C-alpha positions as CSV (number, residue, x, y, z in Angstrom):
1,X,6.6,9.7,-8.8
2,X,4.6,8.2,-11.6
3,X,4.2,11.7,-13.2
4,X,8.0,12.3,-13.2
5,X,8.9,8.9,-14.5
6,X,6.4,8.9,-17.4
7,X,6.8,12.5,-18.4
8,X,10.4,11.9,-19.4
9,X,9.7,9.5,-22.3
10,X,6.9,11.8,-23.4
11,X,9.2,14.8,-23.4
12,X,11.7,12.9,-25.4
13,X,9.0,11.9,-28.0
14,X,7.8,15.5,-28.3
15,X,11.3,17.0,-28.8
16,X,12.9,14.3,-30.9
17,X,9.9,12.8,-32.8
18,X,7.1,15.4,-33.0
19,X,8.8,18.7,-33.4
20,X,11.3,17.8,-36.1
21,X,8.3,16.8,-38.3
22,X,7.4,19.3,-41.1
23,X,4.0,20.2,-39.6
24,X,2.2,23.5,-38.9
25,X,3.1,24.9,-35.5
26,X,-0.6,24.8,-34.3
27,X,-0.8,21.1,-35.2
28,X,2.4,20.4,-33.2
29,X,1.0,22.3,-30.3
30,X,-2.2,20.3,-30.2
31,X,-0.3,17.0,-30.6
32,X,2.0,18.0,-27.7
33,X,-0.9,18.6,-25.4
34,X,-2.5,15.3,-26.4
35,X,0.8,13.4,-25.8
36,X,1.4,15.0,-22.4
37,X,-2.3,14.3,-21.4
38,X,-1.8,10.7,-22.3
39,X,1.5,10.4,-20.4
40,X,-0.3,11.6,-17.3
41,X,-2.7,8.7,-17.3
42,X,-1.8,7.8,-13.7
43,X,-2.5,11.2,-12.5
44,X,-5.9,11.3,-14.0
45,X,-6.5,7.8,-12.4
46,X,-5.6,9.3,-9.1
47,X,-8.0,12.1,-9.6
48,X,-10.8,9.7,-10.5
49,X,-10.6,7.5,-7.4
50,X,-7.8,8.7,-5.1
51,X,-5.5,6.0,-6.2
52,X,-3.2,5.5,-9.3
53,X,-4.1,1.8,-9.0
54,X,-7.8,2.2,-9.6
55,X,-8.8,4.2,-12.7
56,X,-12.5,4.7,-12.5
57,X,-13.2,5.8,-16.0
58,X,-15.5,4.0,-18.4
59,X,-13.8,0.9,-19.8
60,X,-13.3,2.2,-23.4
61,X,-11.5,5.3,-21.9
62,X,-9.2,3.1,-19.8
63,X,-8.4,1.1,-23.0
64,X,-7.8,4.2,-25.0
65,X,-5.5,5.6,-22.3
66,X,-3.5,2.3,-22.2
67,X,-3.1,2.3,-26.0
68,X,-2.0,6.0,-26.2
69,X,0.3,5.6,-23.1
70,X,1.7,2.4,-24.5
71,X,2.4,4.1,-27.9
72,X,4.5,6.7,-26.1
73,X,6.4,4.1,-24.0
74,X,7.2,2.1,-27.2
75,X,8.0,5.1,-29.4
76,X,10.5,6.6,-27.1
77,X,13.2,3.8,-27.4
78,X,12.5,3.5,-31.2
79,X,13.2,7.2,-31.6
80,X,16.3,6.8,-29.4
81,X,17.6,4.0,-31.7
82,X,16.9,6.3,-34.7
83,X,18.9,9.1,-33.0
84,X,21.8,6.7,-32.3
85,X,21.8,5.4,-35.9
86,X,21.7,9.0,-37.2
87,X,24.6,9.9,-35.1
88,X,26.6,6.9,-36.3
89,X,25.8,7.8,-39.9
90,X,27.0,11.4,-39.2
91,X,30.3,10.2,-37.8
92,X,30.8,7.8,-40.7
93,X,30.0,10.3,-43.4
94,X,31.5,13.3,-41.6
95,X,28.6,15.6,-42.0
96,X,24.9,16.2,-41.4
97,X,22.4,13.4,-42.1
98,X,18.8,14.3,-42.6
99,X,16.0,12.0,-41.4
100,X,13.0,12.0,-43.7
101,X,9.6,12.5,-42.2
102,X,8.5,9.2,-43.6
103,X,10.8,7.3,-41.3
104,X,9.4,9.1,-38.3
105,X,5.8,8.4,-39.5
106,X,6.8,4.8,-40.0
107,X,8.1,4.6,-36.4
108,X,4.9,6.1,-35.1
109,X,2.7,3.7,-37.0
110,X,4.7,0.7,-35.8
111,X,4.6,1.9,-32.1
112,X,0.8,2.5,-32.4
113,X,0.2,-0.9,-33.9
114,X,2.3,-2.7,-31.4
115,X,0.5,-0.9,-28.5
116,X,-2.9,-1.9,-30.0
117,X,-1.7,-5.5,-30.2
118,X,-0.3,-5.3,-26.7
119,X,-3.5,-4.0,-25.2
120,X,-5.5,-6.7,-27.1
121,X,-3.2,-9.4,-25.7
122,X,-3.6,-8.1,-22.2
123,X,-7.4,-8.0,-22.3
124,X,-8.1,-11.5,-23.5
125,X,-9.3,-14.4,-21.3
126,X,-6.0,-16.2,-21.0
127,X,-5.4,-19.6,-22.6
128,X,-4.5,-22.7,-20.7
129,X,-0.9,-23.4,-19.9
130,X,-0.2,-27.1,-18.9
131,X,2.9,-28.0,-16.9
132,X,4.1,-30.9,-14.9
133,X,6.2,-30.6,-11.8
134,X,8.0,-33.4,-10.1
135,X,8.0,-33.4,-6.2
136,X,10.1,-35.7,-4.1
137,X,8.3,-37.7,-1.5
138,X,4.9,-37.0,-3.1
139,X,2.4,-39.6,-1.8
140,X,1.1,-41.9,-4.6
141,X,-2.4,-40.6,-4.0
142,X,-1.3,-37.2,-5.2
143,X,0.5,-38.5,-8.3
144,X,-1.4,-36.7,-11.1
145,X,-3.1,-34.3,-8.8
146,X,-4.0,-31.0,-10.6
147,X,-3.6,-27.5,-9.2
148,X,-5.0,-24.5,-11.2
149,X,-3.1,-21.3,-10.5
150,X,-4.8,-17.9,-11.1
151,X,-2.7,-14.9,-10.3
152,X,-3.0,-11.1,-10.6
153,X,-6.5,-10.9,-11.8
154,X,-6.6,-7.1,-11.1
155,X,-10.4,-7.0,-11.4
156,X,-11.2,-3.4,-12.2
157,X,-12.9,-1.1,-14.7
158,X,-10.6,-2.9,-17.3
159,X,-11.2,-6.5,-16.1
160,X,-14.8,-6.4,-15.3
161,X,-17.5,-8.9,-14.1
162,X,-17.9,-10.1,-17.7
163,X,-14.3,-10.9,-18.0
164,X,-14.2,-12.5,-14.5
165,X,-17.2,-14.6,-15.4
166,X,-15.5,-15.9,-18.5
167,X,-12.3,-16.8,-16.5
168,X,-14.4,-18.6,-13.9
169,X,-16.2,-20.6,-16.6
170,X,-13.0,-21.6,-18.2
171,X,-11.3,-22.4,-14.9
172,X,-14.2,-24.6,-13.7
173,X,-14.3,-26.4,-17.0
174,X,-10.8,-27.7,-16.4
175,X,-11.9,-29.8,-13.5
176,X,-8.8,-29.2,-11.3
177,X,-8.5,-30.8,-7.9
178,X,-7.5,-27.6,-6.3
179,X,-7.7,-23.8,-7.3
180,X,-5.1,-21.4,-5.8
181,X,-5.2,-17.6,-6.4
182,X,-1.8,-16.0,-5.7
183,X,-2.7,-12.4,-4.9
184,X,-3.6,-9.1,-6.5
185,X,-7.2,-10.1,-7.2
186,X,-8.6,-6.5,-7.3
187,X,-7.8,-2.9,-8.0
188,X,-10.4,-0.7,-6.2
189,X,-12.4,-0.5,-3.1
190,X,-14.9,-3.1,-2.0
191,X,-17.7,-0.6,-2.8
192,X,-16.4,0.0,-6.3
193,X,-15.5,-3.7,-7.2
194,X,-18.2,-5.7,-5.4
195,X,-20.2,-6.5,-8.5
196,X,-17.1,-7.1,-10.7
197,X,-15.5,-9.6,-8.3
198,X,-18.8,-11.5,-7.7
199,X,-18.2,-14.2,-10.4
200,X,-15.3,-15.5,-8.3
201,X,-17.9,-16.8,-5.9
202,X,-18.5,-19.5,-8.4
203,X,-15.0,-20.9,-8.6
204,X,-15.2,-24.6,-7.9
205,X,-12.6,-27.4,-7.2
206,X,-12.9,-30.7,-5.4
207,X,-10.4,-29.6,-2.6
208,X,-11.5,-26.0,-2.5
209,X,-10.2,-22.5,-3.6
210,X,-7.4,-20.9,-1.6
211,X,-6.2,-17.3,-1.8
212,X,-3.3,-15.2,-0.5
213,X,-3.0,-11.5,-0.5
214,X,-0.9,-9.6,-3.1
215,X,0.5,-6.1,-2.6
216,X,-2.6,-4.5,-4.2
217,X,-4.9,-5.9,-1.5
218,X,-3.1,-3.6,0.9
219,X,-3.9,-0.6,-1.2
220,X,-7.7,-1.0,-0.7
221,X,-9.0,-1.8,2.8
222,X,-7.1,-5.1,3.3
223,X,-9.2,-6.5,6.1
224,X,-12.4,-5.8,4.2
225,X,-11.2,-7.6,1.1
226,X,-9.9,-10.6,2.9
227,X,-13.1,-11.0,4.8
228,X,-15.1,-10.6,1.5
229,X,-12.9,-13.3,-0.2
230,X,-13.7,-15.7,2.8
231,X,-17.4,-14.9,2.5
232,X,-17.2,-15.8,-1.2
233,X,-16.0,-19.2,-0.3
234,X,-12.3,-18.7,-0.9
235,X,-10.1,-19.7,2.1
236,X,-7.3,-17.2,2.9
237,X,-3.9,-18.5,3.9
238,X,-2.3,-15.6,5.8
239,X,0.9,-17.1,7.3
240,X,-1.1,-20.3,7.7
241,X,-1.3,-23.8,6.2
242,X,-3.7,-26.7,5.6
243,X,-3.1,-30.4,5.1
244,X,-4.7,-31.9,2.1
245,X,-5.6,-35.5,2.5
246,X,-6.4,-38.1,-0.3
247,X,-6.8,-41.7,1.0
248,X,-3.7,-42.1,3.2
249,X,-1.6,-39.5,1.4
250,X,-1.0,-36.0,2.7
251,X,0.2,-32.7,1.1
252,X,0.8,-29.4,2.9
253,X,-0.5,-26.2,1.3
254,X,0.9,-23.0,3.0
255,X,0.4,-19.4,2.3
256,X,2.1,-16.1,3.4
257,X,1.2,-12.5,3.4
258,X,2.8,-10.1,1.0
259,X,6.2,-8.4,1.5
260,X,4.4,-5.0,1.5
261,X,2.2,-5.9,4.4
262,X,4.4,-4.5,7.1
263,X,4.4,-1.0,5.4
264,X,0.7,-0.8,6.0
265,X,0.7,-2.1,9.7
266,X,-0.3,-5.6,8.9
267,X,1.6,-8.8,9.7
268,X,4.6,-9.4,7.5
269,X,5.1,-12.7,5.7
270,X,6.3,-15.3,8.1
271,X,6.9,-18.7,6.6
272,X,8.0,-20.3,9.8
273,X,4.7,-19.3,11.4
274,X,2.8,-20.6,8.4
275,X,4.5,-24.0,8.7
276,X,4.1,-24.1,12.5
277,X,2.4,-27.4,13.4
278,X,2.7,-28.8,9.8
279,X,3.4,-32.6,9.7
280,X,7.1,-33.4,9.2
281,X,8.2,-35.2,6.1
282,X,5.2,-34.1,4.0
283,X,5.9,-32.1,0.8
284,X,5.0,-28.5,1.0
285,X,3.4,-26.2,-1.6
286,X,3.9,-22.6,-0.8
287,X,1.7,-19.7,-2.1
288,X,3.8,-16.4,-2.0
289,X,2.7,-13.6,-4.2
290,X,6.2,-12.2,-4.8
291,X,9.0,-14.6,-5.9
292,X,11.8,-12.7,-4.2
293,X,12.1,-14.8,-1.0
294,X,12.3,-18.1,-2.9
295,X,15.7,-19.0,-1.5
296,X,14.4,-18.6,2.2
297,X,11.5,-20.9,1.3
298,X,13.9,-23.5,-0.2
299,X,15.9,-23.4,3.0
300,X,12.8,-24.2,5.1
301,X,12.1,-27.3,3.0
302,X,9.4,-26.1,0.6
303,X,9.1,-28.4,-2.4
304,X,7.1,-26.0,-4.7
305,X,6.5,-22.2,-4.6
306,X,3.8,-20.6,-6.7
307,X,4.1,-16.9,-7.2
308,X,3.0,-14.1,-9.5
309,X,3.4,-10.3,-9.1
310,X,5.8,-9.8,-12.1
311,X,3.1,-10.2,-14.9
312,X,5.9,-12.0,-16.7
313,X,7.6,-8.7,-17.4
314,X,4.8,-7.8,-19.8
315,X,7.1,-7.0,-22.7
316,X,10.2,-8.7,-24.0
317,X,13.1,-6.6,-23.0
318,X,11.2,-4.9,-20.2
319,X,11.1,-8.3,-18.5
320,X,14.9,-8.1,-17.8
321,X,14.2,-5.0,-15.7
322,X,11.4,-6.7,-13.9
323,X,13.6,-9.7,-13.1
324,X,16.2,-7.4,-11.5
325,X,13.6,-6.1,-9.2
326,X,12.5,-9.7,-8.2
327,X,15.8,-11.5,-7.4
328,X,16.1,-12.6,-11.0
329,X,12.7,-14.4,-11.1
330,X,10.2,-13.1,-13.6
331,X,8.5,-15.8,-15.6
332,X,8.1,-19.6,-15.6
333,X,9.9,-22.4,-13.8
334,X,13.1,-22.1,-11.8
335,X,15.2,-24.5,-9.8
336,X,16.0,-22.7,-6.5
337,X,18.4,-24.8,-4.3
338,X,16.4,-27.9,-5.1
339,X,13.0,-26.3,-4.8
340,X,10.8,-25.6,-7.9
341,X,9.6,-22.0,-8.2
342,X,6.9,-21.2,-10.7
343,X,6.3,-17.6,-11.5
344,X,3.0,-17.1,-13.2
345,X,2.7,-14.5,-15.9
346,X,-0.7,-13.5,-14.5
347,X,-4.3,-14.0,-15.4
348,X,-4.6,-10.3,-16.1
349,X,-2.4,-7.3,-15.0
350,X,-2.6,-3.8,-13.5
351,X,-4.9,-1.6,-15.6
352,X,-2.3,1.2,-15.3
353,X,-0.1,-0.5,-17.8
354,X,-2.1,-3.1,-19.7
355,X,0.2,-4.2,-22.5
356,X,1.6,-7.6,-23.3
357,X,4.1,-8.3,-26.1
358,X,5.7,-11.8,-25.9
359,X,4.8,-12.4,-22.3
360,X,1.2,-13.9,-22.5
361,X,-1.3,-14.2,-19.7
362,X,-2.1,-17.7,-18.5
363,X,-4.4,-20.0,-16.7
364,X,-1.8,-22.5,-15.3
365,X,-2.8,-26.1,-14.7
366,X,0.0,-27.8,-12.7
367,X,0.1,-31.6,-12.6
368,X,2.0,-33.0,-9.7
369,X,4.2,-36.1,-10.4
370,X,6.2,-38.2,-8.0
371,X,10.0,-37.6,-8.4
372,X,12.9,-39.5,-7.1
């Protein structure tokens, strides 16, 4: 599927961008082979590990693939706009309109530079994003309570132990009361990622570190990974909840499994089960990797849902397509039938398409405030 999807923009770039250039045929042939090889990045990833979600090449090679692949993806719509503009000019002038090679070289340069900037943005340790969220019925003891949300770390050959250690150091330095990780921590098997994920063992918060699965956990020995997270000191909420207590105040923290769970024979997300036995009249914070079921959560009385999964859409424009696949929720804060939904752009993102343009990664510190 990935091979078919991504060969089409490459084919368009080859036929409409490369071959009209005034270059020797052998040069065009070599460039065509290079472009098609780059467009099949996910196929090479599958050959390297058995999964398109876990490229096991050296990190510089993964970065190079993402840059080349991103250049093709960005160049295709640019060339399409050039073709549309050329067609309009032909209709206006009533004849053929030539496109100088310099224009195509300019488009290629812009696409390559944007792809390089996008990869660089994707790879950085994310900056802090501070937000405040009002919650009705919040106990005074929790007014000013801070929750640090990490999401979509996708620890892999791209986001390695060095990167994870820097994220942990920055996270711990923020002194949050609670740390939550809303899924997709890894890309790869436990054997492949054990060392890279090890820095997460050092995450620290006064009220603990809680984690839920994302869809990628189910691609790589789900039970082994969830057990490993627990062994590292992160408590997993799989259709379960805990009651946080400060003085006489209480707050419910619930978490559900991912929507993809049932396809792999694991328990599907069940918010009713997660809330079973929770005290009545206490505000509920829900951790749900995908934001699509937000209305159901609101109907069951959730005050705040924290999600990820979308990576913020990664690129302005592409985020509109991502929103359509996620019930309209793609990045930031939403009011959903009186419930606040916050969709995190992600601490990192899938190494199969590591570009960000206008949708930055984030470490999100959420300060809870009492609301009327």
